[in-house]
PDB file of N, H, CA, C and O in Angstrom:
ATOM      1  N   MET A   1       0.835  -1.164   0.000  1.00  0.00           N
ATOM      2  CA  MET A   1       0.000   0.000   0.000  1.00  0.00           C
ATOM      3  C   MET A   1       0.887   1.237   0.000  1.00  0.00           C
ATOM      4  O   MET A   1       1.892   1.280   0.710  1.00  0.00           O
ATOM      5  N   THR A   2       0.534   2.213  -0.768  1.00  0.00           N
ATOM      6  H   THR A   2      -0.283   2.178  -1.345  1.00  0.00           H
ATOM      7  CA  THR A   2       1.288   3.463  -0.795  1.00  0.00           C
ATOM      8  C   THR A   2       0.341   4.636  -0.620  1.00  0.00           C
ATOM      9  O   THR A   2      -0.851   4.538  -0.913  1.00  0.00           O
ATOM     10  N   SER A   3       0.875   5.729  -0.145  1.00  0.00           N
ATOM     11  H   SER A   3       1.843   5.808   0.094  1.00  0.00           H
ATOM     12  CA  SER A   3       0.128   6.975  -0.073  1.00  0.00           C
ATOM     13  C   SER A   3       1.124   8.105  -0.244  1.00  0.00           C
ATOM     14  O   SER A   3       2.324   7.931  -0.031  1.00  0.00           O
ATOM     15  N   SER A   4       0.621   9.252  -0.626  1.00  0.00           N
ATOM     16  H   SER A   4      -0.354   9.394  -0.799  1.00  0.00           H
ATOM     17  CA  SER A   4       1.502  10.406  -0.763  1.00  0.00           C
ATOM     18  C   SER A   4       0.780  11.634  -0.232  1.00  0.00           C
ATOM     19  O   SER A   4      -0.449  11.688  -0.203  1.00  0.00           O
ATOM     20  N   GLU A   5       1.558  12.606   0.183  1.00  0.00           N
ATOM     21  H   GLU A   5       2.556  12.562   0.160  1.00  0.00           H
ATOM     22  CA  GLU A   5       1.002  13.857   0.672  1.00  0.00           C
ATOM     23  C   GLU A   5       1.950  14.986   0.323  1.00  0.00           C
ATOM     24  O   GLU A   5       3.167  14.807   0.369  1.00  0.00           O
ATOM     25  N   PRO A   6       1.414  16.148  -0.027  1.00  0.00           N
ATOM     26  CA  PRO A   6       2.268  17.295  -0.352  1.00  0.00           C
ATOM     27  C   PRO A   6       3.075  17.747   0.866  1.00  0.00           C
ATOM     28  O   PRO A   6       2.568  17.771   1.987  1.00  0.00           O
ATOM     29  N   VAL A   7       4.314  18.099   0.632  1.00  0.00           N
ATOM     30  H   VAL A   7       4.726  18.080  -0.279  1.00  0.00           H
ATOM     31  CA  VAL A   7       5.183  18.664   1.668  1.00  0.00           C
ATOM     32  C   VAL A   7       5.952  19.789   1.011  1.00  0.00           C
ATOM     33  O   VAL A   7       6.894  19.548   0.256  1.00  0.00           O
ATOM     34  N   ASP A   8       5.551  21.027   1.296  1.00  0.00           N
ATOM     35  H   ASP A   8       4.786  21.223   1.909  1.00  0.00           H
ATOM     36  CA  ASP A   8       6.129  22.209   0.651  1.00  0.00           C
ATOM     37  C   ASP A   8       6.090  22.025  -0.865  1.00  0.00           C
ATOM     38  O   ASP A   8       5.014  21.833  -1.432  1.00  0.00           O
ATOM     39  N   ASP A   9       7.248  22.082  -1.528  1.00  0.00           N
ATOM     40  H   ASP A   9       8.122  22.238  -1.067  1.00  0.00           H
ATOM     41  CA  ASP A   9       7.271  21.931  -2.988  1.00  0.00           C
ATOM     42  C   ASP A   9       7.641  20.508  -3.393  1.00  0.00           C
ATOM     43  O   ASP A   9       8.084  20.270  -4.516  1.00  0.00           O
ATOM     44  N   SER A  10       7.455  19.566  -2.470  1.00  0.00           N
ATOM     45  H   SER A  10       7.095  19.760  -1.557  1.00  0.00           H
ATOM     46  CA  SER A  10       7.815  18.178  -2.709  1.00  0.00           C
ATOM     47  C   SER A  10       6.630  17.292  -2.340  1.00  0.00           C
ATOM     48  O   SER A  10       5.499  17.763  -2.226  1.00  0.00           O
ATOM     49  N   CYS A  11       6.906  16.011  -2.158  1.00  0.00           N
ATOM     50  H   CYS A  11       7.825  15.629  -2.251  1.00  0.00           H
ATOM     51  CA  CYS A  11       5.860  15.055  -1.822  1.00  0.00           C
ATOM     52  C   CYS A  11       6.453  13.966  -0.943  1.00  0.00           C
ATOM     53  O   CYS A  11       7.560  13.491  -1.195  1.00  0.00           O
ATOM     54  N   ARG A  12       5.716  13.571   0.086  1.00  0.00           N
ATOM     55  H   ARG A  12       4.816  13.957   0.290  1.00  0.00           H
ATOM     56  CA  ARG A  12       6.151  12.470   0.947  1.00  0.00           C
ATOM     57  C   ARG A  12       5.437  11.200   0.491  1.00  0.00           C
ATOM     58  O   ARG A  12       4.209  11.164   0.427  1.00  0.00           O
ATOM     59  N   LEU A  13       6.193  10.176   0.179  1.00  0.00           N
ATOM     60  H   LEU A  13       7.192  10.205   0.231  1.00  0.00           H
ATOM     61  CA  LEU A  13       5.659   8.884  -0.225  1.00  0.00           C
ATOM     62  C   LEU A  13       5.803   7.929   0.948  1.00  0.00           C
ATOM     63  O   LEU A  13       6.888   7.772   1.507  1.00  0.00           O
ATOM     64  N   THR A  14       4.698   7.293   1.314  1.00  0.00           N
ATOM     65  H   THR A  14       3.816   7.420   0.860  1.00  0.00           H
ATOM     66  CA  THR A  14       4.713   6.306   2.388  1.00  0.00           C
ATOM     67  C   THR A  14       4.410   4.944   1.795  1.00  0.00           C
ATOM     68  O   THR A  14       3.386   4.763   1.136  1.00  0.00           O
ATOM     69  N   VAL A  15       5.294   3.990   2.025  1.00  0.00           N
ATOM     70  H   VAL A  15       6.126   4.138   2.560  1.00  0.00           H
ATOM     71  CA  VAL A  15       5.105   2.622   1.549  1.00  0.00           C
ATOM     72  C   VAL A  15       4.900   1.740   2.766  1.00  0.00           C
ATOM     73  O   VAL A  15       5.715   1.740   3.688  1.00  0.00           O
ATOM     74  N   THR A  16       3.811   0.989   2.767  1.00  0.00           N
ATOM     75  H   THR A  16       3.149   0.989   2.018  1.00  0.00           H
ATOM     76  CA  THR A  16       3.522   0.064   3.859  1.00  0.00           C
ATOM     77  C   THR A  16       3.662  -1.352   3.325  1.00  0.00           C
ATOM     78  O   THR A  16       2.927  -1.762   2.426  1.00  0.00           O
ATOM     79  N   HIS A  17       4.590  -2.082   3.873  1.00  0.00           N
ATOM     80  H   HIS A  17       5.187  -1.750   4.603  1.00  0.00           H
ATOM     81  CA  HIS A  17       4.830  -3.457   3.457  1.00  0.00           C
ATOM     82  C   HIS A  17       4.117  -4.353   4.461  1.00  0.00           C
ATOM     83  O   HIS A  17       4.590  -4.540   5.582  1.00  0.00           O
ATOM     84  N   ASP A  18       2.979  -4.904   4.053  1.00  0.00           N
ATOM     85  H   ASP A  18       2.596  -4.752   3.142  1.00  0.00           H
ATOM     86  CA  ASP A  18       2.213  -5.729   4.973  1.00  0.00           C
ATOM     87  C   ASP A  18       1.951  -7.105   4.362  1.00  0.00           C
ATOM     88  O   ASP A  18       2.386  -7.401   3.249  1.00  0.00           O
ATOM     89  N   GLU A  19       1.247  -7.918   5.095  1.00  0.00           N
ATOM     90  H   GLU A  19       0.893  -7.678   5.999  1.00  0.00           H
ATOM     91  CA  GLU A  19       0.932  -9.275   4.668  1.00  0.00           C
ATOM     92  C   GLU A  19       2.193 -10.107   4.388  1.00  0.00           C
ATOM     93  O   GLU A  19       2.249 -10.871   3.424  1.00  0.00           O
ATOM     94  N   VAL A  20       3.182  -9.942   5.238  1.00  0.00           N
ATOM     95  H   VAL A  20       3.137  -9.322   6.021  1.00  0.00           H
ATOM     96  CA  VAL A  20       4.432 -10.688   5.106  1.00  0.00           C
ATOM     97  C   VAL A  20       4.337 -11.931   5.988  1.00  0.00           C
ATOM     98  O   VAL A  20       3.935 -11.861   7.150  1.00  0.00           O
ATOM     99  N   ARG A  21       4.711 -13.054   5.414  1.00  0.00           N
ATOM    100  H   ARG A  21       5.037 -13.110   4.471  1.00  0.00           H
ATOM    101  CA  ARG A  21       4.678 -14.311   6.176  1.00  0.00           C
ATOM    102  C   ARG A  21       5.599 -14.245   7.388  1.00  0.00           C
ATOM    103  O   ARG A  21       6.638 -13.585   7.360  1.00  0.00           O
ATOM    104  N   GLU A  22       5.208 -14.929   8.437  1.00  0.00           N
ATOM    105  H   GLU A  22       4.364 -15.465   8.460  1.00  0.00           H
ATOM    106  CA  GLU A  22       6.046 -15.007   9.629  1.00  0.00           C
ATOM    107  C   GLU A  22       7.330 -15.766   9.302  1.00  0.00           C
ATOM    108  O   GLU A  22       7.307 -16.754   8.569  1.00  0.00           O
ATOM    109  N   GLY A  23       8.437 -15.299   9.848  1.00  0.00           N
ATOM    110  H   GLY A  23       8.456 -14.496  10.444  1.00  0.00           H
ATOM    111  CA  GLY A  23       9.710 -15.960   9.652  1.00  0.00           C
ATOM    112  C   GLY A  23      10.483 -15.497   8.426  1.00  0.00           C
ATOM    113  O   GLY A  23      11.570 -16.006   8.150  1.00  0.00           O
ATOM    114  N   VAL A  24       9.934 -14.533   7.685  1.00  0.00           N
ATOM    115  H   VAL A  24       9.051 -14.119   7.908  1.00  0.00           H
ATOM    116  CA  VAL A  24      10.632 -14.013   6.505  1.00  0.00           C
ATOM    117  C   VAL A  24      11.866 -13.251   6.964  1.00  0.00           C
ATOM    118  O   VAL A  24      11.826 -12.546   7.972  1.00  0.00           O
ATOM    119  N   SER A  25      12.945 -13.389   6.237  1.00  0.00           N
ATOM    120  H   SER A  25      12.978 -13.961   5.417  1.00  0.00           H
ATOM    121  CA  SER A  25      14.208 -12.742   6.573  1.00  0.00           C
ATOM    122  C   SER A  25      14.058 -11.222   6.598  1.00  0.00           C
ATOM    123  O   SER A  25      13.359 -10.649   5.763  1.00  0.00           O
ATOM    124  N   ASN A  26      14.714 -10.577   7.555  1.00  0.00           N
ATOM    125  H   ASN A  26      15.282 -11.043   8.233  1.00  0.00           H
ATOM    126  CA  ASN A  26      14.713  -9.116   7.625  1.00  0.00           C
ATOM    127  C   ASN A  26      15.350  -8.487   6.400  1.00  0.00           C
ATOM    128  O   ASN A  26      15.125  -7.308   6.124  1.00  0.00           O
ATOM    129  N   GLU A  27      16.148  -9.258   5.655  1.00  0.00           N
ATOM    130  H   GLU A  27      16.331 -10.215   5.879  1.00  0.00           H
ATOM    131  CA  GLU A  27      16.779  -8.729   4.449  1.00  0.00           C
ATOM    132  C   GLU A  27      15.740  -8.335   3.399  1.00  0.00           C
ATOM    133  O   GLU A  27      16.027  -7.536   2.507  1.00  0.00           O
ATOM    134  N   LEU A  28      14.543  -8.891   3.506  1.00  0.00           N
ATOM    135  H   LEU A  28      14.311  -9.540   4.231  1.00  0.00           H
ATOM    136  CA  LEU A  28      13.470  -8.528   2.588  1.00  0.00           C
ATOM    137  C   LEU A  28      13.234  -7.028   2.605  1.00  0.00           C
ATOM    138  O   LEU A  28      12.959  -6.435   1.562  1.00  0.00           O
ATOM    139  N   TYR A  29      13.336  -6.410   3.762  1.00  0.00           N
ATOM    140  H   TYR A  29      13.559  -6.892   4.609  1.00  0.00           H
ATOM    141  CA  TYR A  29      13.065  -4.987   3.897  1.00  0.00           C
ATOM    142  C   TYR A  29      14.242  -4.119   3.464  1.00  0.00           C
ATOM    143  O   TYR A  29      14.070  -2.916   3.271  1.00  0.00           O
ATOM    144  N   GLY A  30      15.408  -4.685   3.311  1.00  0.00           N
ATOM    145  H   GLY A  30      15.547  -5.663   3.468  1.00  0.00           H
ATOM    146  CA  GLY A  30      16.587  -3.912   2.959  1.00  0.00           C
ATOM    147  C   GLY A  30      16.559  -3.345   1.558  1.00  0.00           C
ATOM    148  O   GLY A  30      17.311  -2.419   1.255  1.00  0.00           O
ATOM    149  N   GLY A  31      15.713  -3.877   0.695  1.00  0.00           N
ATOM    150  H   GLY A  31      15.102  -4.630   0.941  1.00  0.00           H
ATOM    151  CA  GLY A  31      15.664  -3.397  -0.681  1.00  0.00           C
ATOM    152  C   GLY A  31      14.856  -2.135  -0.890  1.00  0.00           C
ATOM    153  O   GLY A  31      15.018  -1.463  -1.908  1.00  0.00           O
ATOM    154  N   TRP A  32      13.978  -1.793   0.062  1.00  0.00           N
ATOM    155  H   TRP A  32      13.845  -2.338   0.889  1.00  0.00           H
ATOM    156  CA  TRP A  32      13.114  -0.625  -0.141  1.00  0.00           C
ATOM    157  C   TRP A  32      13.890   0.677  -0.324  1.00  0.00           C
ATOM    158  O   TRP A  32      13.534   1.446  -1.217  1.00  0.00           O
ATOM    159  N   PRO A  33      14.918   0.975   0.455  1.00  0.00           N
ATOM    160  CA  PRO A  33      15.639   2.229   0.210  1.00  0.00           C
ATOM    161  C   PRO A  33      16.190   2.320  -1.218  1.00  0.00           C
ATOM    162  O   PRO A  33      16.157   3.392  -1.822  1.00  0.00           O
ATOM    163  N   ALA A  34      16.689   1.218  -1.756  1.00  0.00           N
ATOM    164  H   ALA A  34      16.715   0.347  -1.266  1.00  0.00           H
ATOM    165  CA  ALA A  34      17.227   1.232  -3.118  1.00  0.00           C
ATOM    166  C   ALA A  34      16.112   1.438  -4.142  1.00  0.00           C
ATOM    167  O   ALA A  34      16.283   2.181  -5.109  1.00  0.00           O
ATOM    168  N   VAL A  35      14.978   0.785  -3.930  1.00  0.00           N
ATOM    169  H   VAL A  35      14.839   0.182  -3.145  1.00  0.00           H
ATOM    170  CA  VAL A  35      13.847   0.938  -4.858  1.00  0.00           C
ATOM    171  C   VAL A  35      13.359   2.374  -4.858  1.00  0.00           C
ATOM    172  O   VAL A  35      13.157   2.962  -5.920  1.00  0.00           O
ATOM    173  N   LEU A  36      13.170   2.942  -3.685  1.00  0.00           N
ATOM    174  H   LEU A  36      13.334   2.465  -2.822  1.00  0.00           H
ATOM    175  CA  LEU A  36      12.659   4.312  -3.599  1.00  0.00           C
ATOM    176  C   LEU A  36      13.663   5.320  -4.115  1.00  0.00           C
ATOM    177  O   LEU A  36      13.281   6.311  -4.736  1.00  0.00           O
ATOM    178  N   SER A  37      14.934   5.086  -3.870  1.00  0.00           N
ATOM    179  H   SER A  37      15.245   4.281  -3.365  1.00  0.00           H
ATOM    180  CA  SER A  37      15.968   5.970  -4.401  1.00  0.00           C
ATOM    181  C   SER A  37      15.973   5.928  -5.928  1.00  0.00           C
ATOM    182  O   SER A  37      16.124   6.954  -6.591  1.00  0.00           O
ATOM    183  N   GLY A  38      15.804   4.715  -6.474  1.00  0.00           N
ATOM    184  H   GLY A  38      15.681   3.882  -5.935  1.00  0.00           H
ATOM    185  CA  GLY A  38      15.738   4.575  -7.931  1.00  0.00           C
ATOM    186  C   GLY A  38      14.543   5.301  -8.517  1.00  0.00           C
ATOM    187  O   GLY A  38      14.649   5.892  -9.591  1.00  0.00           O
ATOM    188  N   LEU A  39      13.406   5.269  -7.832  1.00  0.00           N
ATOM    189  H   LEU A  39      13.320   4.789  -6.959  1.00  0.00           H
ATOM    190  CA  LEU A  39      12.229   6.003  -8.312  1.00  0.00           C
ATOM    191  C   LEU A  39      12.493   7.501  -8.353  1.00  0.00           C
ATOM    192  O   LEU A  39      12.081   8.179  -9.294  1.00  0.00           O
ATOM    193  N   LYS A  40      13.174   8.017  -7.343  1.00  0.00           N
ATOM    194  H   LYS A  40      13.509   7.466  -6.579  1.00  0.00           H
ATOM    195  CA  LYS A  40      13.497   9.441  -7.332  1.00  0.00           C
ATOM    196  C   LYS A  40      14.456   9.785  -8.470  1.00  0.00           C
ATOM    197  O   LYS A  40      14.283  10.792  -9.157  1.00  0.00           O
ATOM    198  N   THR A  41      15.457   8.948  -8.660  1.00  0.00           N
ATOM    199  H   THR A  41      15.598   8.130  -8.102  1.00  0.00           H
ATOM    200  CA  THR A  41      16.404   9.178  -9.752  1.00  0.00           C
ATOM    201  C   THR A  41      15.678   9.211 -11.089  1.00  0.00           C
ATOM    202  O   THR A  41      15.916  10.093 -11.914  1.00  0.00           O
ATOM    203  N   TRP A  42      14.801   8.253 -11.293  1.00  0.00           N
ATOM    204  H   TRP A  42      14.608   7.537 -10.623  1.00  0.00           H
ATOM    205  CA  TRP A  42      14.034   8.169 -12.539  1.00  0.00           C
ATOM    206  C   TRP A  42      13.130   9.383 -12.698  1.00  0.00           C
ATOM    207  O   TRP A  42      13.047   9.964 -13.780  1.00  0.00           O
ATOM    208  N   ARG A  43      12.441   9.772 -11.603  1.00  0.00           N
ATOM    209  H   ARG A  43      12.508   9.300 -10.724  1.00  0.00           H
ATOM    210  CA  ARG A  43      11.550  10.937 -11.636  1.00  0.00           C
ATOM    211  C   ARG A  43      12.312  12.206 -11.980  1.00  0.00           C
ATOM    212  O   ARG A  43      11.788  13.080 -12.670  1.00  0.00           O
ATOM    213  N   ASP A  44      13.550  12.310 -11.503  1.00  0.00           N
ATOM    214  H   ASP A  44      13.976  11.600 -10.943  1.00  0.00           H
ATOM    215  CA  ASP A  44      14.365  13.491 -11.765  1.00  0.00           C
ATOM    216  C   ASP A  44      14.971  13.490 -13.171  1.00  0.00           C
ATOM    217  O   ASP A  44      15.694  14.416 -13.539  1.00  0.00           O
ATOM    218  N   GLY A  45      14.674  12.445 -13.957  1.00  0.00           N
ATOM    219  H   GLY A  45      14.087  11.693 -13.658  1.00  0.00           H
ATOM    220  CA  GLY A  45      15.153  12.396 -15.330  1.00  0.00           C
ATOM    221  C   GLY A  45      16.588  11.936 -15.476  1.00  0.00           C
ATOM    222  O   GLY A  45      17.183  12.076 -16.544  1.00  0.00           O
ATOM    223  N   GLU A  46      17.147  11.388 -14.411  1.00  0.00           N
ATOM    224  H   GLU A  46      16.664  11.274 -13.544  1.00  0.00           H
ATOM    225  CA  GLU A  46      18.529  10.914 -14.459  1.00  0.00           C
ATOM    226  C   GLU A  46      18.565   9.447 -14.887  1.00  0.00           C
ATOM    227  O   GLU A  46      17.552   8.751 -14.818  1.00  0.00           O
ATOM    228  N   THR A  47      19.713   8.990 -15.321  1.00  0.00           N
ATOM    229  H   THR A  47      20.536   9.555 -15.377  1.00  0.00           H
ATOM    230  CA  THR A  47      19.886   7.610 -15.758  1.00  0.00           C
ATOM    231  C   THR A  47      20.074   6.696 -14.556  1.00  0.00           C
ATOM    232  O   THR A  47      20.895   6.966 -13.680  1.00  0.00           O
ATOM    233  N   LEU A  48      19.308   5.614 -14.524  1.00  0.00           N
ATOM    234  H   LEU A  48      18.641   5.395 -15.235  1.00  0.00           H
ATOM    235  CA  LEU A  48      19.465   4.628 -13.461  1.00  0.00           C
ATOM    236  C   LEU A  48      20.699   3.788 -13.741  1.00  0.00           C
ATOM    237  O   LEU A  48      20.921   3.363 -14.875  1.00  0.00           O
ATOM    238  N   THR A  49      21.504   3.545 -12.712  1.00  0.00           N
ATOM    239  H   THR A  49      21.324   3.889 -11.790  1.00  0.00           H
ATOM    240  CA  THR A  49      22.754   2.804 -12.904  1.00  0.00           C
ATOM    241  C   THR A  49      22.858   1.590 -11.990  1.00  0.00           C
ATOM    242  O   THR A  49      23.941   1.026 -11.837  1.00  0.00           O
ATOM    243  N   THR A  50      21.758   1.182 -11.386  1.00  0.00           N
ATOM    244  H   THR A  50      20.878   1.640 -11.511  1.00  0.00           H
ATOM    245  CA  THR A  50      21.806  -0.008 -10.542  1.00  0.00           C
ATOM    246  C   THR A  50      21.939  -1.239 -11.429  1.00  0.00           C
ATOM    247  O   THR A  50      21.523  -1.206 -12.587  1.00  0.00           O
ATOM    248  N   PRO A  51      22.506  -2.318 -10.913  1.00  0.00           N
ATOM    249  CA  PRO A  51      22.675  -3.521 -11.757  1.00  0.00           C
ATOM    250  C   PRO A  51      21.366  -3.994 -12.385  1.00  0.00           C
ATOM    251  O   PRO A  51      21.346  -4.373 -13.556  1.00  0.00           O
ATOM    252  N   GLY A  52      20.286  -3.975 -11.631  1.00  0.00           N
ATOM    253  H   GLY A  52      20.302  -3.667 -10.680  1.00  0.00           H
ATOM    254  CA  GLY A  52      19.005  -4.425 -12.178  1.00  0.00           C
ATOM    255  C   GLY A  52      18.507  -3.543 -13.309  1.00  0.00           C
ATOM    256  O   GLY A  52      17.989  -4.044 -14.307  1.00  0.00           O
ATOM    257  N   SER A  53      18.661  -2.227 -13.160  1.00  0.00           N
ATOM    258  H   SER A  53      19.082  -1.820 -12.349  1.00  0.00           H
ATOM    259  CA  SER A  53      18.188  -1.324 -14.209  1.00  0.00           C
ATOM    260  C   SER A  53      19.050  -1.446 -15.460  1.00  0.00           C
ATOM    261  O   SER A  53      18.543  -1.334 -16.576  1.00  0.00           O
ATOM    262  N   LEU A  54      20.335  -1.673 -15.285  1.00  0.00           N
ATOM    263  H   LEU A  54      20.747  -1.765 -14.378  1.00  0.00           H
ATOM    264  CA  LEU A  54      21.210  -1.847 -16.445  1.00  0.00           C
ATOM    265  C   LEU A  54      20.911  -3.136 -17.201  1.00  0.00           C
ATOM    266  O   LEU A  54      21.071  -3.205 -18.420  1.00  0.00           O
ATOM    267  N   MET A  55      20.476  -4.152 -16.465  1.00  0.00           N
ATOM    268  H   MET A  55      20.345  -4.095 -15.476  1.00  0.00           H
ATOM    269  CA  MET A  55      20.154  -5.432 -17.084  1.00  0.00           C
ATOM    270  C   MET A  55      18.956  -5.293 -18.040  1.00  0.00           C
ATOM    271  O   MET A  55      18.899  -5.956 -19.075  1.00  0.00           O
ATOM    272  N   TYR A  56      18.004  -4.422 -17.677  1.00  0.00           N
ATOM    273  H   TYR A  56      18.050  -3.883 -16.836  1.00  0.00           H
ATOM    274  CA  TYR A  56      16.797  -4.281 -18.489  1.00  0.00           C
ATOM    275  C   TYR A  56      16.803  -3.020 -19.337  1.00  0.00           C
ATOM    276  O   TYR A  56      15.837  -2.762 -20.055  1.00  0.00           O
ATOM    277  N   GLY A  57      17.864  -2.233 -19.274  1.00  0.00           N
ATOM    278  H   GLY A  57      18.648  -2.443 -18.690  1.00  0.00           H
ATOM    279  CA  GLY A  57      17.902  -0.972 -20.003  1.00  0.00           C
ATOM    280  C   GLY A  57      18.348  -1.147 -21.370  1.00  0.00           C
ATOM    281  O   GLY A  57      18.435  -0.175 -22.120  1.00  0.00           O
TER     282      GLY A  57
END
């Protein structure tokens, strides 16, 4: 689930990761900062350079 709200001349995006099975590795959550950072890079019109984006670019 996601939501957004205006903050001055920007926007705050809230991502809620729910419905996760019990016992799932905490590493599952480690990818969100990279995903959200990539979205900002893409939104700003810059080239994505993460390994995954290069694989599909």
